TINUMI-771785 format. One line per 3 residues: their letters; for each residue x, y, z of N, C-alpha, C. Coordinates in Angstrom, 1 decimal, m for minus. Atoms other than C-alpha are relative to their C-alpha. Layout:
BEGIN
a> X Y Z X Y Z X Y Z; ...
***
This chain:
BEGIN
msn> 0.4 1.4 0.0 13.1 12.0 m28.1 1.0 m0.8 0.8; m0.9 0.8 m0.8 14.5 9.6 m25.5 0.0 m1.4 m0.4; m0.2 1.4 0.4 15.8 6.2 m26.3 0.0 m0.9 1.3
syn> 0.0 0.8 m1.2 15.1 3.4 m23.8 0.7 m1.3 m0.4; m0.8 1.3 0.2 17.2 0.2 m23.4 m0.5 m0.9 1.1; 0.5 1.0 m0.9 15.8 m2.9 m21.8 1.0 m1.2 0.1
hpg> m0.9 1.1 m0.2 18.1 m5.5 m20.3 m0.8 m1.3 0.0; 0.7 1.3 0.1 17.1 m9.1 m21.0 m0.1 m0.6 1.5; 0.2 0.6 m1.3 15.6 m10.6 m17.8 0.0 m1.5 0.1
rgs> 0.0 1.4 m0.2 15.1 m14.0 m16.4 m0.9 m0.7 m0.9; 1.0 0.7 0.8 12.1 m14.7 m18.5 0.3 0.1 m1.5; m0.3 m0.1 1.4 13.8 m13.9 m21.8 0.3 m1.3 m0.6
scc> m0.3 1.2 0.7 13.9 m16.6 m24.4 1.3 m0.1 m0.6; m1.3 m0.1 0.5 17.3 m15.6 m25.4 1.0 m0.9 0.8; m0.9 0.9 m0.7 20.0 m18.2 m24.6 1.4 0.6 m0.3
cnp> m1.4 m0.7 0.1 23.4 m16.5 m23.9 1.1 m1.1 m0.2; m1.0 1.0 0.1 25.2 m19.9 m23.9 m0.5 m1.1 m0.9; 0.5 1.0 1.0 24.6 m21.9 m27.1 0.3 m1.4 0.3
lkc> m0.4 1.4 m0.4 26.5 m24.9 m25.8 m0.9 m0.6 1.0; 1.0 0.5 m1.1 24.2 m25.1 m22.7 m1.3 m0.4 m0.6; 1.3 0.3 0.7 21.1 m24.9 m24.9 0.1 m1.3 m0.8
ccg> m0.1 1.2 0.8 22.4 m27.6 m27.2 0.0 m1.3 0.9; m0.1 1.2 m0.9 23.3 m30.0 m24.3 m1.4 m0.3 0.6; 1.3 0.2 m0.6 19.8 m29.4 m22.8 m0.9 m0.7 m1.0
cif> 0.8 0.6 1.1 18.1 m30.3 m26.1 0.4 m1.5 m0.2; m0.4 1.3 0.2 20.2 m33.4 m26.5 m0.4 m0.9 1.2; 0.4 0.8 m1.2 19.4 m34.6 m22.9 m1.5 m0.3 m0.1
dcl> 1.4 0.3 0.1 15.7 m34.1 m23.5 m0.3 m1.0 m1.0; 0.2 1.0 1.0 15.8 m36.0 m26.7 0.4 m1.4 0.4; m0.5 1.3 m0.5 17.8 m38.8 m25.1 m1.0 m0.6 1.0
ctc> 1.0 0.5 m1.0 15.3 m39.1 m22.2 m1.3 m0.5 m0.8; 1.2 0.4 0.7 12.4 m39.2 m24.7 0.2 m1.3 m0.8; m0.3 1.3 0.7 14.1 m41.9 m26.8 0.0 m1.2 0.9
iyq> 0.0 1.2 m1.0 14.8 m44.1 m23.8 m1.4 m0.3 0.5; 1.4 0.2 m0.4 11.2 m43.7 m22.6 m0.7 m0.8 m1.1; 0.7 0.7 1.1 9.9 m44.7 m26.0 0.5 m1.4 m0.2
iic> m0.5 1.4 0.2 12.2 m47.7 m26.3 m0.5 m0.9 1.1; 0.5 0.8 m1.1 11.2 m48.9 m22.8 m1.5 m0.4 m0.2; 1.4 0.3 0.3 7.5 m48.6 m23.7 m0.2 m1.0 m1.1
til> 0.1 1.0 1.1 8.0 m50.4 m27.0 0.4 m1.4 0.4; m0.4 1.4 m0.5 9.8 m53.3 m25.3 m1.0 m0.6 0.9; 1.1 0.5 m0.8 7.1 m53.6 m22.7 m1.2 m0.5 m0.8
vvl> 1.1 0.3 0.8 4.4 m53.6 m25.3 0.3 m1.3 m0.8; m0.4 1.2 0.7 6.3 m56.2 m27.4 0.0 m1.3 0.9; 0.0 1.2 m1.0 6.8 m58.5 m24.3 m1.4 m0.4 0.3
aiv> 1.4 0.3 m0.4 3.1 m58.2 m23.4 m0.6 m0.8 m1.2; 0.6 0.7 1.2 2.1 m59.2 m27.0 0.5 m1.4 m0.1; m0.6 1.3 0.1 4.6 m62.1 m27.0 m0.6 m0.9 1.1
aiv> 0.5 0.8 m1.1 3.3 m63.3 m23.6 m1.5 m0.4 m0.3; 1.3 0.4 0.3 m0.3 m63.2 m24.8 m0.1 m1.0 m1.1; 0.0 0.9 1.1 0.5 m65.0 m28.0 0.4 m1.4 0.5
lfi> m0.4 1.3 m0.5 2.4 m67.7 m26.2 m1.0 m0.7 0.9; 1.1 0.5 m0.8 m0.4 m68.1 m23.7 m1.1 m0.6 m0.8; 1.1 0.5 0.9 m3.0 m68.5 m26.5 0.5 m1.3 m0.7
ffr> m0.5 1.1 0.8 m0.7 m70.9 m28.4 0.1 m1.2 0.9; m0.3 1.2 m0.8 0.3 m73.2 m25.5 m1.2 m0.3 0.9; 1.2 0.2 m0.8 m2.9 m72.7 m23.4 0.2 m1.1 1.1
ptp> m0.3 1.0 m1.0 m1.7 m74.5 m20.3 m1.2 m0.6 0.7; 1.0 0.7 m0.7 m4.0 m77.1 m18.7 0.5 m0.4 1.4; m0.5 0.4 m1.4 m3.8 m77.7 m14.9 0.4 m1.4 0.1
vkf> m0.5 1.3 m0.2 m1.8 m80.7 m13.9 m0.9 m0.7 1.1; 0.9 0.7 m0.8 m3.8 m83.4 m12.2 0.7 m0.9 1.0; m0.6 0.8 m1.0 m2.8 m85.0 m8.9 m1.0 m0.9 0.7
nvt> 0.9 1.0 m0.7 m4.4 m88.1 m7.4 0.7 m0.9 0.9; m0.5 1.0 m0.9 m3.7 m90.3 m4.5 m0.8 m1.3 m0.3; 0.7 1.2 0.6 m4.6 m93.7 m6.1 m0.2 m1.1 1.1
dat> 0.1 1.0 m1.0 m4.0 m95.8 m3.0 0.7 0.5 1.3; m0.6 m0.3 m1.3 m3.2 m95.4 0.7 m0.2 m1.1 1.0; 0.1 1.0 m1.0 m2.5 m97.8 3.5 0.5 0.5 1.3
ltq> m0.4 m0.5 m1.3 m2.4 m97.0 7.2 0.0 m1.3 1.0; m0.1 1.2 m0.9 m1.1 m99.8 9.5 0.2 0.4 1.4; m0.1 m0.5 m1.4 m0.5 m97.7 12.6 m0.3 1.5 0.1
fdl> 0.3 m1.4 m0.3 m1.9 m94.5 14.0 m0.4 0.1 1.4; 0.2 0.0 m1.4 m1.6 m94.5 17.7 0.5 1.2 0.7; m0.4 m1.2 m0.7 m1.6 m91.4 19.9 0.1 m0.4 1.5
atp> m0.3 0.2 m1.4 0.1 m91.9 23.3 m0.4 1.2 0.8; 0.5 m1.2 m0.7 m1.9 m89.6 25.6 1.0 0.6 1.0; m0.8 m0.6 m1.0 0.7 m89.2 28.4 1.0 1.0 m0.6
ndn> m1.0 m0.8 0.6 3.4 m87.7 26.1 m0.4 0.6 m1.4; 0.5 m0.6 1.3 1.3 m86.8 23.0 0.9 m0.4 m1.2; m0.7 0.5 1.1 3.5 m88.9 20.8 m0.9 m0.8 m1.0
lhy> 0.8 0.7 0.9 1.9 m90.1 17.6 0.9 m1.0 m0.8; m0.7 1.1 0.7 3.1 m93.5 16.2 m0.8 m0.3 m1.3; 0.7 0.1 1.3 2.3 m93.8 12.5 0.7 m0.8 m1.0
nla> m0.6 0.7 1.2 2.9 m95.9 9.4 m1.0 0.2 m1.2; 0.9 m0.3 1.1 1.3 m94.5 6.3 0.8 m0.2 m1.4; m0.6 0.2 1.3 2.1 m95.6 2.7 m1.1 0.4 m1.1
mnl> 1.0 m0.5 1.1 0.5 m94.1 m0.5 0.6 0.0 m1.3; m0.4 m0.1 1.4 0.7 m94.1 m4.2 m0.6 1.3 m0.6; 0.4 m1.3 0.5 0.6 m90.8 m6.1 0.1 0.0 m1.5
sir> 0.0 m0.1 1.4 m0.4 m90.2 m9.7 0.0 1.5 m0.5; m0.1 m1.4 0.5 0.6 m87.0 m11.6 m0.2 0.0 m1.5; 0.4 m0.1 1.4 m1.0 m86.3 m15.0 0.3 1.3 m0.6
npn> m0.2 m1.2 0.8 0.4 m83.7 m17.4 m0.8 m0.1 m1.3; 0.9 0.1 1.2 m2.4 m83.2 m20.0 0.5 1.0 m1.1; m0.4 m1.0 1.0 m0.5 m80.4 m21.9 0.7 m0.7 m1.2
krl> m0.6 0.5 1.2 0.5 m81.0 m25.5 1.3 0.6 m0.3; m1.2 m0.7 0.4 3.3 m78.5 m25.7 0.9 0.3 1.2; m0.7 m0.3 m1.2 4.4 m78.1 m22.1 0.5 m1.2 0.8
siy> m0.5 1.0 m0.9 6.7 m80.4 m20.2 0.3 0.6 1.3; m0.2 m0.6 m1.3 7.4 m80.0 m16.5 1.2 m0.6 0.7; m1.1 0.4 m0.8 10.5 m80.1 m14.4 m0.4 0.2 1.5
ydn> 0.3 0.0 m1.4 9.7 m81.1 m10.8 1.3 0.1 0.7; m1.3 m0.2 m0.6 12.8 m79.7 m9.1 m0.1 m0.3 1.5; 0.1 0.4 m1.4 11.4 m80.3 m5.6 m1.5 m0.3 0.3
iei> 1.4 0.3 m0.5 8.3 m82.0 m4.1 0.2 m0.4 1.4; 0.1 0.4 m1.4 7.9 m82.0 m0.4 m1.4 m0.3 0.4; 1.3 0.5 m0.4 5.1 m84.0 1.0 m0.1 0.1 1.5
ral> 0.2 m0.2 m1.4 3.7 m83.1 4.4 m1.3 m0.7 0.4; 1.2 0.7 m0.5 1.2 m85.2 6.4 m0.4 0.7 1.3; 0.5 m0.7 m1.1 m1.0 m83.4 8.9 m1.3 m0.7 0.6
yeg> 1.3 0.5 m0.6 m3.7 m84.5 11.4 m0.5 1.2 0.9; 0.6 m1.1 m0.8 m6.0 m81.8 12.8 0.9 1.2 0.0; m0.8 m1.2 0.1 m3.7 m79.1 11.5 1.4 m0.1 0.5
qrf> m1.3 0.2 m0.6 m0.6 m80.6 13.2 0.8 m0.9 m1.0; m0.9 0.8 0.9 2.2 m81.8 10.9 0.7 m1.1 0.8; m0.7 1.1 m0.7 3.5 m85.2 12.0 1.0 m0.7 m0.9
asi> m1.0 0.6 0.8 5.6 m86.3 9.0 0.2 0.8 m1.3; m0.3 m0.6 1.3 7.3 m85.1 5.8 1.0 m0.8 m0.7; m1.0 0.7 0.8 9.3 m86.5 3.0 0.2 0.8 m1.3
tlk> m0.3 m0.7 1.2 11.0 m85.1 m0.1 0.3 m1.0 m1.1; m0.2 0.9 1.1 10.8 m86.9 m3.5 1.2 0.5 m0.9; m1.1 m0.3 0.9 13.6 m87.1 m6.0 m0.5 0.9 m1.2
pfh> 0.4 m0.8 1.2 13.5 m84.5 m8.9 m0.2 m0.8 m1.2; 0.2 0.7 1.2 12.2 m85.6 m12.2 m0.6 0.9 m1.1; 0.6 m0.8 1.1 11.1 m84.3 m15.6 m1.1 m0.8 m0.6
qrt> 1.2 0.7 0.6 7.6 m85.1 m17.0 m0.2 0.5 m1.4; 0.2 m0.4 1.4 7.1 m85.1 m20.7 m1.5 0.4 m0.2; 1.4 m0.4 0.4 3.9 m83.8 m22.5 m0.9 m1.2 0.0
ktt> 1.1 1.0 0.1 0.7 m85.8 m22.2 0.4 m1.4 0.6; m0.4 1.3 m0.6 2.1 m88.4 m19.8 m0.5 0.0 1.5; 0.4 0.2 m1.4 1.2 m89.8 m16.4 1.2 m0.6 0.8
tnv> m1.1 0.5 m0.9 3.9 m90.3 m13.7 m0.6 m0.6 1.3; 0.5 0.7 m1.3 3.1 m92.8 m10.9 1.2 m0.1 0.9; m1.0 0.1 m1.1 5.1 m92.4 m7.7 m0.6 m0.9 1.0
dni> 0.6 1.0 m0.8 4.4 m95.5 m5.8 0.8 m0.2 1.3; m0.6 0.3 m1.3 5.2 m96.6 m2.2 0.7 1.1 0.7; m0.4 m1.1 m0.8 5.6 m93.3 m0.6 m0.3 m0.3 1.5
vls> 0.2 0.5 m1.3 6.2 m94.3 3.0 0.3 1.1 1.0; m0.2 m0.9 m1.2 5.8 m92.0 6.1 m0.2 m0.9 1.2; 0.0 0.9 m1.2 6.7 m94.0 9.2 0.9 0.6 1.1
gqn> m0.8 m0.5 m1.1 7.9 m93.1 12.7 m0.9 0.5 1.1; 0.8 m0.6 m1.1 6.7 m91.1 15.7 0.4 1.5 0.1; m0.3 m1.5 m0.1 6.4 m87.4 16.4 m1.0 0.6 1.0
lvl> 0.8 m0.7 m1.0 5.0 m85.0 19.0 m1.1 0.7 m0.8; 1.1 m0.6 0.5 1.5 m84.0 18.1 m0.9 0.6 1.1; 0.8 m0.6 m1.0 m0.3 m81.5 20.3 m1.4 0.3 m0.4
lhn> 1.4 m0.1 0.3 m4.0 m81.9 20.0 m0.8 0.6 1.2; 0.8 m0.6 m1.1 m6.4 m79.7 22.0 m1.2 m0.9 0.2; 1.2 0.9 m0.3 m9.7 m81.1 23.3 m0.8 m0.4 m1.2
kgv> 0.7 0.3 1.2 m11.4 m80.8 20.0 0.7 m1.0 m0.9; m0.8 0.9 0.8 m8.5 m82.6 18.3 0.0 m1.4 0.6; 0.1 1.3 m0.6 m8.5 m85.4 20.8 m1.3 m0.7 m0.2
sky> 1.3 0.5 0.3 m12.2 m85.8 20.4 m0.2 m0.5 m1.4; 0.0 0.4 1.4 m11.8 m86.0 16.7 0.8 m1.3 m0.2; m0.8 1.2 0.1 m9.1 m88.6 17.1 m0.7 m1.2 0.5
nqd> 0.8 1.1 m0.5 m11.3 m90.8 19.3 m1.1 m0.4 m0.9; 1.1 0.2 0.9 m14.1 m90.4 16.8 0.6 m0.9 m1.2; m0.6 0.8 1.2 m11.8 m91.6 13.9 0.4 m1.4 0.5
rgs> m0.4 1.3 m0.5 m10.4 m94.4 16.1 m1.2 m0.9 0.1; 1.2 0.8 m0.1 m13.9 m95.6 16.7 m0.6 m0.5 m1.3; 0.5 0.4 1.4 m14.9 m95.6 13.0 1.1 m0.8 m0.7
gvy> m1.1 0.7 0.8 m11.5 m97.0 11.9 0.5 0.7 m1.2; m0.4 m0.8 1.2 m11.1 m94.3 9.3 0.5 1.3 0.5; m0.6 m1.2 m0.4 m8.7 m91.4 9.8 0.1 1.0 m1.1
hid> m0.1 m1.2 0.9 m8.9 m88.0 8.2 1.4 0.6 0.1; m1.4 m0.5 0.0 m5.4 m87.1 7.2 0.2 0.9 m1.2; m0.3 m1.0 1.1 m4.4 m84.0 5.2 1.5 m0.3 m0.5
vdl> m1.3 0.1 0.7 m1.5 m84.4 2.7 0.2 1.2 m0.9; m0.3 m1.1 0.8 0.0 m81.3 1.3 1.3 m0.2 m0.8; m1.2 0.1 0.8 2.5 m81.2 m1.6 0.5 1.4 m0.3
ylr> m0.6 m1.3 0.3 4.8 m78.2 m1.8 1.0 m0.2 m1.2; m0.7 0.2 1.3 6.1 m78.0 m5.4 1.0 1.2 m0.3; m0.9 m1.0 0.6 9.0 m76.2 m7.0 0.2 m0.4 m1.5
irf> 0.0 0.6 1.4 8.5 m76.6 m10.8 0.3 1.1 m1.0; m0.2 m0.8 1.1 9.4 m75.2 m14.1 m0.7 m0.6 m1.2; 0.6 0.5 1.3 7.6 m75.4 m17.5 1.0 0.2 m1.1
kas> m0.8 m0.1 1.1 9.4 m76.1 m20.7 m0.9 m0.1 m1.3; 0.7 0.0 1.3 8.0 m75.2 m24.2 1.1 0.2 m1.1; m1.0 0.0 1.1 10.3 m76.1 m27.1 1.3 0.3 0.7
lfk> m1.3 m0.3 m0.6 13.6 m74.4 m26.2 m0.1 1.0 1.2; 0.1 m1.0 m1.1 12.2 m72.1 m23.6 m0.4 m0.6 1.3; 0.4 0.5 m1.3 12.0 m72.7 m19.9 m0.4 1.2 0.9
tsh> 0.5 m1.1 m0.8 10.1 m70.6 m17.4 0.8 0.0 1.3; m0.6 0.0 m1.3 11.3 m69.5 m14.0 m0.8 m0.9 0.9; 0.7 0.9 m0.9 10.2 m71.4 m10.9 m1.3 0.5 0.5
fkp> 1.3 m0.2 m0.6 6.6 m71.7 m9.7 0.0 m0.9 1.3; 0.0 0.7 m1.2 5.8 m72.8 m6.2 m1.5 m0.2 0.5; 1.4 0.2 m0.4 2.2 m74.1 m6.0 0.0 m1.0 1.1
kih> 0.3 1.0 m1.0 0.7 m76.1 m3.2 m1.2 m0.8 m0.3; 1.0 0.9 0.3 m1.4 m79.1 m3.7 m0.5 m0.7 1.3; 0.6 0.5 m1.3 m3.9 m80.3 m1.0 m0.8 m1.2 m0.3
cdl> 0.8 1.2 0.1 m5.2 m83.8 m0.6 m0.7 m0.4 1.3; 0.7 0.3 m1.2 m7.9 m84.6 1.9 m0.3 m1.5 0.0; 0.0 1.5 0.0 m7.5 m88.3 2.6 m0.9 m0.5 1.2
kvp> 0.7 0.8 m1.0 m9.8 m90.7 4.5 0.5 m1.4 m0.1; m0.8 1.3 0.1 m7.6 m93.7 5.2 m0.5 m0.9 1.1; 0.4 1.0 m1.0 m9.0 m96.8 6.9 1.3 m0.7 0.6
lsv> m1.1 0.6 m0.7 m6.7 m98.5 9.4 m0.1 m1.5 m0.3; m0.1 1.4 0.3 m5.5 m102.0 8.4 0.3 m0.7 1.3; m0.2 0.7 m1.2 m5.8 m104.4 11.3 0.3 m1.4 m0.3
dgn> m0.5 1.4 0.2 m3.9 m107.7 11.5 0.2 m0.4 m1.5; m0.2 0.2 1.4 m3.0 m107.4 7.9 m1.2 0.0 m0.9; 1.2 m0.1 0.8 m6.6 m107.1 6.7 m0.2 1.4 m0.5
rts> 0.1 m1.3 0.6 m6.8 m104.2 4.3 m1.5 0.3 m0.3; 1.3 m0.5 0.4 m9.9 m102.1 3.9 0.2 0.9 m1.2; m0.2 m0.8 1.2 m10.4 m100.5 0.5 0.1 1.5 0.2
fsp> m0.1 m1.5 0.0 m9.3 m96.9 0.0 m0.6 0.6 m1.2; 0.6 m0.7 1.1 m11.2 m94.6 m2.2 1.0 1.0 m0.6; m0.9 m1.0 0.6 m8.9 m92.8 m4.7 m0.4 1.4 0.2
ttc> 0.3 m1.4 m0.4 m8.7 m89.1 m3.9 0.6 1.0 m1.0; m0.5 m1.1 0.9 m8.4 m86.1 m6.3 0.5 1.1 0.9; m0.6 m1.1 m0.7 m6.1 m83.4 m5.0 m0.3 1.3 m0.7
hla> 0.3 m1.3 0.5 m6.6 m79.7 m5.5 1.1 1.1 0.3; m1.0 m1.1 m0.2 m4.5 m76.5 m5.9 m0.5 0.8 1.2; 0.3 m0.8 m1.1 m4.4 m74.6 m2.7 1.0 1.2 0.1
wh> m0.9 m1.2 0.0 m3.0 m71.0 m2.5 0.6 0.1 1.4; m0.6 m0.2 m1.3 m0.5 m70.3 0.3 1.0 1.2 m0.1
***
C-alpha cells in the first residue's frame, strides 16, 4: 500500500499566517462599520431635512415694483450713448412664519432690448418673518453705451412714439434663511421684473402700473 501526500496549494483554505488572517478580518469589519455609519448618517440627515421642510414649509418671497419714474431716456444715434434717469420703489414681502431672510447682496441691473445700461447694489439687510420691506427711491441715472441692432432701434423708436418704454430689471440676490438658531448656506436666485415705464415730460407724471416680479433661473 502506498501513502500519498498532498501539499496545500493556492486554493487551500488553510491560513499559514494567523496574524495576517486576523488583520484581514479586522480590516473587513472596519470597512463594513464605516460604510454602515456613513449610510446611517445620510439617512438621518435626509429624514431631518424632510421634517424641517414639512415643518417650516417655505413660501416664495414676493417682489413688486410699486412705482417707477422715467424722466430721461434718450439714445444718441451717432455714438449709441443712452442718457437715462430711472427711479423706482421696490417692495419685498416675506410671508413665512418661521423663516427670516438675510439679504447679503442685492444687485439691480436695468436692461433695454437685452443690453444692460445701468446697475446698482443695495445695502445688506435682515428681513424678519411675515414682514414687508420697502426700498424706496432706487435711482439709476447717467449715460452708457448701448449697442442696438436694427430691431432694437426700431423698438426704441416705437417706444419713443408711444411714450412708454419696456425696461427689464433683474435682481441678483445672495441670501440666507434663518430658522430659530439655524442658518442656511447662501442661495443665489435671480428675480426678473418686466417694466413698462411711461416717460415724464416737463414734470408731468403718467401713472405707472405696479408690477409683480418673478423668479428666473440663471
